[in-house]
C-alpha positions as CSV (number, residue, x, y, z in Angstrom):
1,M,-15.6,63.1,-50.7
2,T,-17.8,65.8,-48.3
3,E,-19.8,68.2,-49.8
4,E,-17.4,70.7,-48.2
5,D,-14.5,69.2,-49.9
6,E,-16.8,69.2,-53.5
7,A,-17.3,72.9,-52.6
8,A,-13.8,73.6,-52.2
9,F,-12.7,71.7,-55.2
10,D,-15.1,73.6,-57.5
11,E,-13.9,76.7,-56.1
12,F,-10.3,75.7,-56.6
13,L,-11.0,74.8,-60.3
14,A,-12.7,77.7,-60.7
15,A,-10.0,80.2,-59.6
16,R,-7.0,78.2,-61.1
17,S,-7.8,75.9,-63.8
18,T,-6.9,78.9,-66.4
19,A,-3.4,79.4,-64.8
20,L,-2.7,76.0,-65.2
21,L,-3.8,75.7,-68.7
22,R,-1.1,78.6,-69.6
23,T,1.4,77.0,-67.6
24,A,0.7,73.7,-69.4
25,I,0.9,75.5,-72.8
26,L,4.1,77.1,-72.2
27,V,5.9,73.9,-70.4
28,C,4.2,71.2,-73.1
29,G,5.7,73.0,-76.3
30,A,2.7,71.2,-77.9
31,S,-0.9,71.8,-79.1
32,A,-3.6,73.5,-77.0
33,S,-5.4,70.2,-76.8
34,D,-2.5,68.4,-75.7
35,A,-1.8,70.9,-72.9
36,E,-5.7,70.6,-72.2
37,D,-5.2,67.0,-71.4
38,M,-2.4,67.2,-69.4
39,V,-4.4,69.9,-67.4
40,Q,-7.4,67.4,-67.1
41,N,-5.0,64.8,-66.1
42,A,-3.6,67.0,-63.2
43,L,-7.1,68.2,-62.2
44,E,-8.2,64.1,-62.3
45,K,-5.2,63.8,-59.8
46,V,-5.9,66.4,-57.6
47,Y,-9.9,65.8,-57.4
48,R,-8.7,62.0,-56.2
49,H,-6.4,63.4,-53.8
50,W,-8.4,66.5,-52.6
51,P,-9.1,65.7,-48.9
52,R,-5.5,64.9,-48.4
53,I,-3.9,67.9,-50.4
54,R,-6.6,70.4,-49.9
55,H,-4.9,72.2,-46.8
56,D,-1.5,72.0,-48.4
57,N,-1.1,73.3,-51.6
58,P,-3.2,71.8,-54.6
59,E,-2.1,74.1,-57.2
60,A,1.6,73.3,-56.6
61,Y,0.2,69.5,-56.8
62,A,-1.7,70.0,-60.1
63,R,1.7,72.1,-61.6
64,R,3.9,69.5,-60.6
65,V,1.7,67.0,-62.3
66,V,1.7,69.2,-65.4
67,V,5.3,69.7,-65.6
68,N,6.4,66.2,-64.9
69,G,3.8,65.0,-67.6
70,A,5.3,67.4,-70.1
71,I,9.0,66.5,-69.2
72,S,8.1,62.5,-69.7
73,K,6.3,63.0,-73.0
74,A,9.2,65.0,-74.2
75,R,11.9,62.3,-73.2
76,R,9.6,59.9,-75.3
77,R,9.8,61.8,-78.3
78,K,12.7,61.6,-80.8
79,V,15.1,64.3,-80.0
80,L,15.1,65.7,-83.6
81,Q,11.3,65.8,-83.8
82,E,10.1,69.4,-83.9
83,I,7.7,70.3,-81.4
84,T,4.7,72.2,-82.2
85,F,3.9,75.1,-79.9
86,A,0.6,77.0,-79.0
87,Q,0.0,80.5,-78.5
88,P,-0.5,81.1,-75.0
89,P,-3.8,82.4,-73.9
90,E,-4.2,86.2,-74.1
91,T,-3.6,88.3,-71.0
92,P,-4.2,92.2,-70.9
93,V,-1.0,94.1,-70.9
94,E,-0.1,97.7,-71.7
95,S,1.1,97.8,-75.3
96,P,2.4,94.3,-75.7
97,D,5.4,94.0,-78.4
98,L,3.7,91.1,-80.1
99,G,6.6,90.6,-82.5
100,L,9.1,90.3,-79.8
101,R,6.4,88.0,-77.8
102,D,6.2,85.6,-80.9
103,V,10.2,85.4,-81.2
104,L,10.6,84.7,-77.5
105,V,8.0,82.0,-77.7
106,T,9.9,80.4,-80.9
107,E,12.9,80.6,-79.2
108,L,11.6,79.0,-75.9
109,R,9.9,76.0,-78.0
110,K,13.6,75.3,-79.3
111,L,15.0,74.7,-75.5
112,P,15.0,70.9,-74.2
113,A,11.9,70.3,-72.1
114,R,13.3,70.6,-68.6
115,M,15.0,73.9,-69.4
116,R,12.1,75.2,-70.9
117,A,10.0,74.1,-67.6
118,V,12.8,75.9,-65.6
119,L,12.3,79.1,-67.6
120,V,8.5,78.9,-67.4
121,L,8.4,78.2,-63.9
122,R,11.0,80.8,-62.7
123,Y,9.9,83.6,-65.2
124,W,6.5,83.1,-66.1
125,E,5.0,81.8,-62.9
126,D,7.4,83.9,-61.1
127,M,8.4,81.0,-58.8
128,S,11.7,81.1,-56.7
129,E,14.8,78.9,-57.3
130,A,13.8,76.7,-54.3
131,E,10.2,76.5,-55.1
132,T,11.1,75.5,-58.9
133,A,13.7,73.0,-57.8
134,A,10.9,71.1,-55.3
135,L,8.4,71.1,-58.0
136,L,10.8,69.6,-60.4
137,G,12.5,67.3,-57.9
138,C,15.9,68.7,-58.3
139,S,18.5,70.7,-56.7
140,V,18.6,74.7,-56.2
141,G,21.8,74.6,-58.1
142,T,20.2,72.4,-61.3
143,V,17.6,75.3,-61.7
144,K,20.2,78.0,-61.5
145,S,22.3,76.3,-64.0
146,Q,19.6,75.3,-66.4
147,A,18.1,79.0,-66.1
148,A,21.3,80.4,-67.0
149,R,22.2,78.2,-70.0
150,G,18.5,78.7,-71.2
151,L,18.4,82.4,-70.8
152,A,21.9,82.5,-72.6
153,R,20.6,80.5,-75.6
154,V,17.8,82.6,-76.0
155,R,19.9,85.9,-75.7
156,A,22.6,84.4,-78.3
157,R,19.6,83.5,-80.8
158,M,18.0,86.8,-80.3
159,E,21.2,88.5,-80.9
160,N,21.7,86.6,-84.2
161,L,18.3,87.5,-85.3
162,E,19.1,91.3,-84.6
163,G,22.3,91.0,-86.6
164,A,20.8,89.1,-89.3
165,S,17.9,91.9,-89.7
166,A,20.4,94.8,-89.4
């Protein structure tokens, strides 16, 4: 790799590694150390292919490696096994409702891996349906249906929680 490529990779790493970690924590539904491992794996692949992907979209490539790794790992787990979930890194917002965030994160972790990935990419990463479909290697219709079903599940559980606390 040339010095120019090395410098560009270092710049990419400094600018996007935290966002990749945040995505990995949400998508993986696992401990922070597992998410860090996924990001490290993704960054290794980005580094190996940097001269080829540098001018395309290396962040999308890295994000896809993280998401695909999380989905593959979830498929290998037993369906009934509970998935632990780390708190996402703190980001400043105006007067956050921490209780609501914790409930939402808890409900998000109960979803299947692909559905969770769709919701994270669509609503946390603010990706379009087409971008999400391309990243996950599925159709736009699949993204739409997974997002609709995932949101419906979360809403139903939230309503049940509200009804139980009233």
